[in-house]
PADRENRO-581859 format. One line per field, with one value per atom (N, C-alpha, C): residue number from 1; x, y, z; atom name. Coordinates in Angstrom, 1 decimal, always signed. Example, Ala and Ser with C-alpha at 12.3 -4.5 7.8 and 13.67 -1.06 7.14 Angstrom:
2
nr	c(1  1  1  2  2  2)
c1	c(+13.2  +12.3  +13.2  +12.8  +13.7  +12.9)
c2	c(-5.7  -4.5  -3.3  -2.2  -1.1  +0.0)
c3	c(+7.8  +7.8  +7.8  +7.1  +7.1  +7.9)
atom	c(N  CA  C  N  CA  C)
//
This chain:
67
nr	c(1  1  1  2  2  2  3  3  3  4  4  4  5  5  5  6  6  6  7  7  7  8  8  8  9  9  9  10  10  10  11  11  11  12  12  12  13  13  13  14  14  14  15  15  15  16  16  16  17  17  17  18  18  18  19  19  19  20  20  20  21  21  21  22  22  22  23  23  23  24  24  24  25  25  25  26  26  26  27  27  27  28  28  28  29  29  29  30  30  30  31  31  31  32  32  32  33  33  33  34  34  34  35  35  35  36  36  36  37  37  37  38  38  38  39  39  39  40  40  40  41  41  41  42  42  42  43  43  43  44  44  44  45  45  45  46  46  46  47  47  47  48  48  48  49  49  49  50  50  50  51  51  51  52  52  52  53  53  53  54  54  54  55  55  55  56  56  56  57  57  57  58  58  58  59  59  59  60  60  60  61  61  61  62  62  62  63  63  63  64  64  64  65  65  65  66  66  66  67  67  67)
c1	c(+14.7  +13.4  +12.2  +11.8  +11.0  +9.7  +9.3  +7.6  +7.5  +6.3  +6.0  +4.3  +4.5  +3.1  +2.5  +3.0  +2.2  +0.9  +0.0  -1.2  -1.8  -1.2  -1.8  -2.1  -0.9  -0.9  -1.9  -2.3  -3.3  -4.6  -4.8  -6.0  -6.5  -5.5  -5.8  -6.3  -5.7  -5.9  -7.1  -7.6  -9.1  -9.9  -9.6  -10.6  -10.6  -9.6  -9.6  -9.3  -7.9  -7.9  -6.1  -6.0  -4.5  -3.8  -2.5  -1.6  -1.7  -1.7  -2.4  -3.2  -4.1  -6.1  -5.4  -4.9  -4.4  -3.7  -2.6  -2.2  -3.2  -4.1  -4.9  -6.1  -6.6  -7.8  -7.1  -6.2  -5.9  -4.7  -4.5  -3.3  -1.6  -1.5  -0.2  +0.7  +2.3  +2.9  +3.6  +4.0  +4.4  +5.8  +6.7  +7.6  +7.3  +6.2  +5.9  +5.6  +4.7  +4.3  +5.8  +6.4  +7.9  +8.5  +8.9  +9.2  +8.4  +7.1  +6.4  +6.5  +7.0  +7.3  +8.6  +9.4  +10.9  +10.6  +9.5  +9.7  +9.9  +10.1  +10.9  +9.6  +10.0  +9.0  +8.3  +7.4  +6.4  +5.9  +5.8  +4.8  +3.4  +3.3  +1.9  +0.8  +1.1  +0.1  -0.5  +0.8  +0.5  -0.3  +0.0  -0.9  -2.0  -2.4  -3.8  -4.9  -3.8  -4.8  -4.9  -4.4  -4.3  -5.6  -5.9  -6.9  -8.1  -8.0  -9.1  -10.2  -8.6  -9.2  -10.3  -9.2  -9.7  -10.6  -11.2  -11.7  -11.4  -10.0  -9.6  -9.1  -8.3  -7.6  -5.6  -5.2  -3.5  -3.2  -3.7  -3.2  -3.7  -4.6  -5.2  -4.0  -3.2  -2.3  -0.6  -0.5  +1.0  +1.2  +2.5  +2.9  +4.0  +4.4  +5.8  +6.4  +7.8  +8.5  +9.8  +10.1  +10.8  +12.3  +13.5  +14.6  +14.9)
c2	c(+3.7  +2.5  +3.1  +2.2  +2.3  +2.5  +2.5  +2.0  +2.9  +3.7  +4.8  +4.6  +4.3  +4.0  +5.2  +6.4  +7.7  +7.5  +7.2  +6.8  +6.1  +5.2  +4.5  +5.1  +5.9  +7.0  +8.1  +8.4  +9.4  +8.9  +7.7  +6.9  +6.7  +6.3  +6.1  +7.4  +8.3  +9.9  +10.0  +10.2  +10.3  +9.5  +8.5  +7.3  +7.6  +8.6  +8.6  +7.4  +6.8  +5.3  +5.4  +4.7  +5.0  +3.4  +3.6  +2.5  +1.6  +1.9  +0.3  -0.4  +0.5  -0.4  -0.8  -0.3  -1.3  -2.7  -2.4  -3.6  -4.9  -4.4  -5.2  -5.6  -5.0  -5.3  -6.6  -6.2  -7.4  -8.5  -8.1  -9.0  -8.6  -7.2  -7.2  -6.6  -7.1  -6.7  -5.5  -5.2  -4.0  -3.8  -4.7  -4.8  -4.5  -5.2  -5.0  -3.1  -2.9  -1.5  -0.5  -1.0  +0.0  -0.1  -1.3  -1.6  -0.5  -0.4  +0.4  +1.8  +2.1  +3.5  +4.1  +2.7  +3.2  +2.9  +2.6  +2.3  +1.0  +0.2  -0.9  -1.9  -2.9  -3.6  -4.7  -5.1  -5.9  -6.8  -8.1  -9.1  -8.7  -9.1  -8.9  -9.7  -10.6  -10.9  -10.0  -9.3  -8.0  -7.1  -6.9  -5.9  -6.3  -7.0  -8.0  -7.8  -8.5  -8.0  -6.7  -6.0  -4.5  -4.1  -4.3  -4.0  -4.6  -5.9  -6.4  -6.0  -5.4  -4.8  -3.6  -2.5  -1.2  -0.8  -2.4  -2.2  -1.0  -1.5  -0.7  -1.4  -0.9  -0.9  -1.0  -1.5  -1.4  -0.2  +0.6  +1.7  +2.9  +2.8  +3.4  +3.5  +2.4  +2.4  +2.5  +1.8  +2.3  +2.7  +3.2  +3.9  +3.5  +3.6  +3.3  +4.8  +4.9  +5.9  +5.6  +6.2  +6.1  +6.6  +6.1  +6.8  +8.0)
c3	c(-6.4  -5.8  -7.3  -7.9  -9.3  -8.6  -7.4  -7.1  -5.9  -6.2  -5.0  -4.9  -3.2  -2.5  -2.1  -2.5  -2.2  -2.4  -3.8  -3.7  -2.8  -2.4  -1.2  +0.2  +0.4  +1.6  +1.3  +0.3  +0.0  +0.2  -0.1  +0.0  +1.2  +1.8  +3.7  +4.3  +3.9  +4.2  +4.2  +2.7  +2.2  +2.8  +3.2  +3.6  +5.7  +5.6  +7.3  +8.4  +7.3  +7.5  +8.0  +9.3  +9.6  +9.1  +9.1  +8.6  +9.3  +11.0  +11.6  +10.9  +10.8  +10.2  +9.0  +8.2  +6.9  +7.1  +8.3  +8.6  +9.2  +10.0  +10.5  +9.7  +8.5  +7.8  +7.1  +6.1  +5.4  +5.7  +7.2  +7.7  +7.1  +7.4  +6.6  +7.7  +8.0  +8.8  +8.8  +10.2  +10.0  +9.2  +9.1  +8.3  +6.9  +6.4  +5.2  +5.2  +5.7  +5.6  +5.7  +6.6  +6.3  +5.0  +4.5  +3.2  +2.3  +2.5  +1.4  +1.9  +3.0  +3.4  +2.6  +2.6  +2.0  +0.4  +0.0  -1.6  -1.9  -1.1  -1.5  -2.2  -2.9  -3.4  -2.3  -2.6  -1.7  -2.7  -2.3  -3.2  -3.8  -4.8  -5.8  -5.0  -3.9  -2.7  -2.0  -1.4  -0.3  -0.9  -2.3  -3.1  -3.4  -4.1  -4.0  -3.0  -1.5  -0.2  +0.0  -0.1  +0.0  -1.2  -2.4  -3.1  -2.9  -2.3  -1.9  -0.8  +0.2  +1.4  +1.4  +0.3  -0.2  -0.8  -1.7  -2.6  -3.8  -4.4  -4.9  -6.3  -7.3  -8.2  -7.5  -8.4  -7.9  -8.8  -9.9  -10.0  -8.9  -8.0  -6.8  -5.6  -5.6  -4.6  -4.7  -6.1  -6.3  -8.0  -7.8  -9.2  -9.4  -11.2  -11.4  -11.7  -11.2  -11.4  -12.1  -13.6  -13.9  -13.2  -13.3  -12.8  -13.1)
atom	c(N  CA  C  N  CA  C  N  CA  C  N  CA  C  N  CA  C  N  CA  C  N  CA  C  N  CA  C  N  CA  C  N  CA  C  N  CA  C  N  CA  C  N  CA  C  N  CA  C  N  CA  C  N  CA  C  N  CA  C  N  CA  C  N  CA  C  N  CA  C  N  CA  C  N  CA  C  N  CA  C  N  CA  C  N  CA  C  N  CA  C  N  CA  C  N  CA  C  N  CA  C  N  CA  C  N  CA  C  N  CA  C  N  CA  C  N  CA  C  N  CA  C  N  CA  C  N  CA  C  N  CA  C  N  CA  C  N  CA  C  N  CA  C  N  CA  C  N  CA  C  N  CA  C  N  CA  C  N  CA  C  N  CA  C  N  CA  C  N  CA  C  N  CA  C  N  CA  C  N  CA  C  N  CA  C  N  CA  C  N  CA  C  N  CA  C  N  CA  C  N  CA  C  N  CA  C  N  CA  C  N  CA  C  N  CA  C  N  CA  C  N  CA  C  N  CA  C  N  CA  C  N  CA  C)
//
């Protein structure tokens, strides 16, 4: 899986925010958060909503990893 959401999980810790709160604020489903936990692709719409809710850039929440 070429994408990692580790920066997002670190950002949540830094902001003392839970994954449950992340689901609530921008309206992201548990299954989407589960996909992110597994490093699977999610839609750009989801990424945009997270960036908007957390007032951050895409590079703050996802990184590309080469195989």
